[in-house]
Structures are given as C-alpha cells and as structure tokens.
C-alpha positions in Angstrom: 1.2 -25.7 34.5 1.6 -24.8 30.8 3.6 -21.8 29.8 1.1 -19.3 28.2 1.1 -15.7 27.3 -2.1 -13.7 27.9 -2.4 -10.6 25.8 -4.5 -7.7 27.0 -5.8 -4.4 25.6 -7.9 -3.1 28.5 -10.9 -0.9 27.6 -9.2 1.8 29.7 -6.2 2.0 27.4 -5.9 2.8 23.7 -6.6 -0.3 21.5 -3.1 -1.3 20.6 -4.5 -4.4 18.8 -5.5 -2.2 15.9 -1.7 -1.3 15.5 -0.6 -4.9 15.8 0.6 -5.1 19.4 -0.7 -5.5 23.0 -0.7 -3.1 25.8 0.0 -5.9 28.4 1.5 -9.3 28.1 1.3 -11.7 31.1 3.6 -14.7 31.1 3.0 -17.7 33.3 5.9 -19.3 35.1 8.6 -20.5 32.8 11.8 -19.5 31.1 12.5 -16.3 29.4 15.2 -15.4 26.8 16.4 -11.9 26.5 17.6 -11.3 23.0 20.1 -8.6 22.5 19.3 -5.7 20.2 19.5 -6.9 16.6 20.9 -4.4 14.1 21.2 -4.7 10.3 24.5 -6.6 10.4 24.8 -9.7 8.3 26.5 -12.9 9.4 28.9 -12.6 6.4 29.9 -9.1 7.4 28.3 -7.5 4.3 27.8 -3.8 4.2 24.9 -2.1 6.0 22.3 -0.8 3.5 21.6 2.9 3.6 17.8 2.9 3.8 15.6 2.1 6.8 13.4 -0.3 4.7 16.5 -2.4 3.7 17.9 -2.3 7.2 14.6 -3.4 8.9 14.5 -6.4 6.5 17.9 -7.6 7.8 16.9 -6.9 11.4 13.8 -9.1 10.8 16.0 -11.8 9.4 18.2 -11.7 12.4 15.2 -11.8 14.8 13.9 -14.8 13.0 17.3 -16.5 13.3 17.3 -15.8 17.1 13.8 -17.3 17.4 14.9 -20.4 15.4 17.9 -20.9 17.7 15.5 -20.7 20.7 13.0 -23.1 19.0 10.4 -20.4 19.4 8.0 -18.5 17.2 6.8 -14.9 17.0 3.9 -15.9 19.2 6.4 -16.6 22.0 7.7 -13.0 22.0 6.6 -11.3 25.2 8.0 -7.8 24.5 9.9 -6.0 21.8 11.7 -2.7 22.0 12.4 -0.9 18.7 15.1 1.8 18.7 15.1 4.0 15.7 17.2 7.0 14.6 15.1 10.0 13.5 11.8 8.4 14.6 9.0 10.1 12.9 5.6 9.0 11.5 7.0 8.1 8.1 9.9 6.1 9.5 7.6 4.4 12.1 5.3 3.4 9.2 8.3 1.8 7.3 9.6 0.0 10.3 6.2 -1.2 11.6 5.2 -2.5 8.1 8.3 -4.9 8.1 8.0 -5.7 11.8 4.3 -6.4 11.4 5.1 -8.8 8.5 7.7 -10.5 10.7 5.3 -10.8 13.6 2.8 -12.7 11.4 -0.2 -11.9 13.7 1.6 -12.2 17.0 0.9 -9.1 19.2 3.7 -8.8 21.8 4.0 -5.7 24.0 5.9 -3.2 22.0 7.7 0.1 22.6 9.2 2.4 19.9 12.0 4.6 21.1 13.6 7.4 19.1 17.3 7.8 19.6 20.0 10.2 18.3 22.3 7.4 17.3 22.9 3.6 17.7 26.1 1.6 18.4 27.8 2.2 15.0 27.6 4.8 12.2 24.9 4.2 9.6 22.7 2.0 11.8 19.1 3.3 11.7 17.2 0.6 13.7 17.8 -1.9 16.5 15.2 -4.3 17.9 15.4 -6.4 21.1 13.1 -9.1 22.3 12.0 -10.9 25.4 10.9 -14.4 24.4 9.2 -17.2 26.3 11.0 -20.5 25.8 10.0 -24.0 26.6 
C-alpha cells in the first residue's frame, strides 16, 4: 500500500482551498513525524528580528530545514499549527503570505491560534507540523 494523503474540502464546510489549506487530510498507514514548533531562532544564534514579516521568513527556513532532514516536501505535510502573538487580520495576512509561499501549492490542514506570548520574549510566531515520511 502506498502512503498517500487525501485532501478534502467537503461542500458542507467552507472552501479552505481558496485560502491555501484543506479542511481535512487523511493519511494512509505509514510513518508520521511530529516537528516541534519552529520559531525565528537562527542556527548561528543571531538576533531575532523585530517584525513579523522577518520572523516568519526565518520560521519558513527552519521548516524547510526540518523537511529536508526528513527527506520530505511540503506536499508531505499533513497538518500545521501556527501560533501568533497579537493575531489579527493584518498579521494573519503577513504570516499566511510567507507560509503560502513556503507551502508552494501544498494544502495541509492548518490551524491559526492567537496567543498572549510564546516561549521567549520577542517571539511573534511559532509553527509546528505533522509530516508523513517514507
């Protein structure tokens, strides 16, 4: 049996495909990797930028590095959770623009969660993934 992911946007739910994600993702039997929340920390320990746009670019880079380590692509992502400080329509637009670019057409199930704070001062965004691996 091949490991596949079936994406669904049932007619009885809002069409999430227009926003770049799926309401439901079904994974056939196989292995899953649970990727810890990635924040805008750089491998070299460089400073965390102050803007959401700059932070989400670093987070996308870290997510890409995790996928590379798993020998997976964005199309193998089953689910993403995005945690954002001060989640509002403007910030959601900034975050989703970068995340959409990172996803490159993949449409995993996705949840955006507004939080009061993250694990360290100055962090504005954190993204975790569940990824199907071969």
